[in-house]
C-alpha positions as CSV (number, residue, x, y, z in Angstrom):
1,M,-27.1,11.4,6.8
2,P,-23.6,11.9,8.0
3,L,-21.8,8.5,9.0
4,T,-22.1,7.0,12.3
5,N,-18.7,6.3,14.0
6,K,-19.5,2.8,13.8
7,E,-20.0,2.8,10.0
8,Q,-17.0,4.8,9.3
9,T,-14.7,2.2,11.3
10,L,-16.9,-0.9,9.4
11,I,-15.9,1.2,5.8
12,E,-12.5,1.5,6.3
13,D,-12.1,-2.0,8.3
14,N,-13.7,-2.8,4.9
15,L,-11.3,-0.6,3.0
16,N,-8.4,-2.2,4.3
17,A,-9.3,-5.7,3.5
18,E,-9.6,-4.9,-0.4
19,Y,-6.4,-3.4,-0.1
20,L,-5.1,-6.3,1.0
21,C,-7.3,-8.6,-1.3
22,I,-5.1,-6.1,-4.7
23,R,-2.2,-7.0,-3.4
24,K,-2.8,-10.1,-2.9
25,Y,-4.0,-10.9,-6.1
26,E,-1.8,-9.3,-8.1
27,Q,1.1,-10.9,-6.3
28,Y,-0.2,-14.3,-7.1
29,A,-1.4,-13.7,-10.9
30,A,2.7,-13.1,-10.8
31,M,3.5,-16.1,-8.8
32,A,1.3,-18.5,-10.8
33,S,2.3,-20.8,-13.1
34,D,-0.9,-21.7,-14.9
35,Q,-2.3,-19.2,-17.2
36,N,-6.1,-19.2,-16.5
37,I,-5.1,-18.9,-12.8
38,K,-3.1,-16.0,-13.3
39,Q,-6.2,-14.8,-15.4
40,V,-8.7,-15.2,-12.6
41,F,-6.3,-13.0,-10.2
42,T,-5.9,-10.7,-12.3
43,D,-9.0,-10.2,-12.7
44,L,-10.3,-10.7,-9.3
45,A,-7.3,-7.9,-8.3
46,N,-9.3,-5.0,-10.8
47,K,-13.2,-6.1,-9.6
48,E,-11.0,-5.2,-5.9
49,T,-9.8,-2.2,-7.0
50,Q,-13.3,-0.9,-7.9
51,H,-14.7,-2.0,-4.2
52,A,-11.9,0.0,-2.9
53,N,-13.1,3.1,-4.8
54,T,-16.5,2.4,-4.1
55,L,-15.5,2.7,-0.5
56,K,-13.2,5.4,-1.0
57,G,-16.0,7.5,-2.8
58,I,-18.7,6.8,0.2
59,L,-15.9,7.6,2.7
60,N,-15.1,11.0,0.8
61,Q,-18.4,11.8,0.3
62,N,-18.9,11.7,4.1
63,G,-16.2,14.7,4.3
64,V,-13.8,11.5,5.7
65,N,-10.4,11.3,4.2
66,P,-9.0,7.8,4.0
67,Q,-5.2,7.5,5.1
68,N,-4.6,4.2,4.3
69,I,-1.0,2.2,4.4
70,F,-2.2,-0.3,2.4
71,E,-3.4,1.7,-0.6
72,T,-0.1,2.4,-2.8
73,Y,3.2,-0.4,-3.6
74,D,5.5,-1.8,-5.6
75,K,3.7,-4.1,-8.1
76,P,5.0,-7.3,-8.5
77,Q,6.8,-6.8,-12.0
78,G,6.9,-9.8,-14.9
79,D,6.0,-13.7,-14.2
80,L,7.4,-14.8,-10.7
81,S,6.3,-18.2,-11.2
82,N,9.6,-19.3,-10.7
83,I,9.8,-18.6,-7.0
84,Q,7.0,-20.6,-6.6
85,N,9.4,-24.1,-6.0
86,S,11.7,-22.4,-4.0
87,L,8.9,-20.9,-1.7
88,G,7.4,-24.4,-1.2
89,I,3.9,-22.8,-2.9
90,T,1.5,-24.5,-5.5
91,D,-1.0,-22.5,-7.8
92,A,-3.5,-24.9,-5.6
93,Q,-2.4,-23.0,-2.2
94,L,-2.7,-19.6,-3.6
95,L,-6.5,-20.8,-4.8
96,N,-7.0,-22.1,-1.3
97,D,-5.1,-19.1,0.3
98,A,-7.5,-16.6,-1.8
99,L,-10.6,-18.3,-1.3
100,S,-10.0,-18.1,2.6
101,T,-9.5,-14.5,2.3
102,E,-13.1,-14.3,0.8
103,K,-14.8,-15.9,3.1
104,H,-13.3,-13.8,5.5
105,V,-13.7,-10.8,3.6
106,S,-17.2,-11.6,3.2
107,S,-17.8,-12.6,6.6
108,S,-16.3,-8.6,7.5
109,Y,-19.5,-7.0,5.3
110,N,-21.7,-8.9,6.2
111,N,-21.2,-7.1,9.9
112,A,-21.0,-4.0,7.9
113,V,-23.9,-4.3,5.9
114,L,-25.7,-5.5,9.6
115,E,-24.6,-2.3,11.7
116,S,-25.5,0.0,8.8
117,V,-27.9,2.9,9.5
118,D,-27.7,4.6,6.3
119,P,-30.0,2.6,3.5
120,N,-28.2,3.8,0.4
121,I,-24.7,2.5,2.7
122,R,-25.9,-0.6,3.0
123,K,-27.4,-1.6,-0.2
124,Q,-23.5,0.1,-1.7
125,L,-21.6,-2.8,1.1
126,Q,-24.8,-5.8,0.2
127,H,-23.9,-5.4,-3.3
128,I,-20.3,-5.3,-2.8
129,Q,-20.5,-8.2,-0.4
130,Q,-22.5,-10.3,-3.4
131,E,-19.5,-9.4,-5.2
132,E,-17.3,-11.2,-3.1
133,Q,-19.6,-14.3,-2.5
134,G,-18.5,-14.8,-6.2
135,H,-15.0,-13.9,-6.1
136,A,-15.5,-16.8,-3.5
137,E,-17.0,-19.0,-6.0
138,T,-14.9,-18.3,-8.8
139,L,-12.0,-19.7,-6.7
140,F,-13.9,-22.4,-5.3
141,N,-14.5,-23.4,-9.2
142,A,-11.6,-23.1,-10.2
143,M,-10.2,-25.7,-7.3
144,Q,-12.7,-27.9,-7.9
145,S,-12.0,-28.3,-11.4
146,R,-8.4,-29.5,-10.9
147,G,-9.2,-32.0,-8.0
148,W,-8.1,-29.2,-5.9
149,Y,-11.2,-29.0,-3.6
150,K,-12.8,-32.6,-3.2
151,V,-17.0,-32.0,-2.0
152,Q,-17.9,-35.6,-0.1
């Protein structure tokens, strides 16, 4: 069954979000000062790359060759944690921004899941959405364990 126009648009939108996450998490891994937080961002960037590859695969299988300006860029090189002070950014802010991003991305996948006609595509999108929720949980736990997210 070919993709509907709506499915194609939703998948391309989510692909854009995945590339944004990859870029953001690679940059945050370079900027974070805490080694454990650097690793969290590195791990998330790798998982988001898997999601992007899945979405590209869906599009390719349906004859769509995605041309995405966000796919390639120059990755940050080395440890950039020294720029945190000059930018006024903390590890807590990096984690909080990433958590907000994951909330948005999960919501975007929710729309794609609900508006997908093809049950196989819907299942793949549901799987990615669950993983995105897991990413949010990882970020939440990293913040909460450091006292940066208070649940009252």
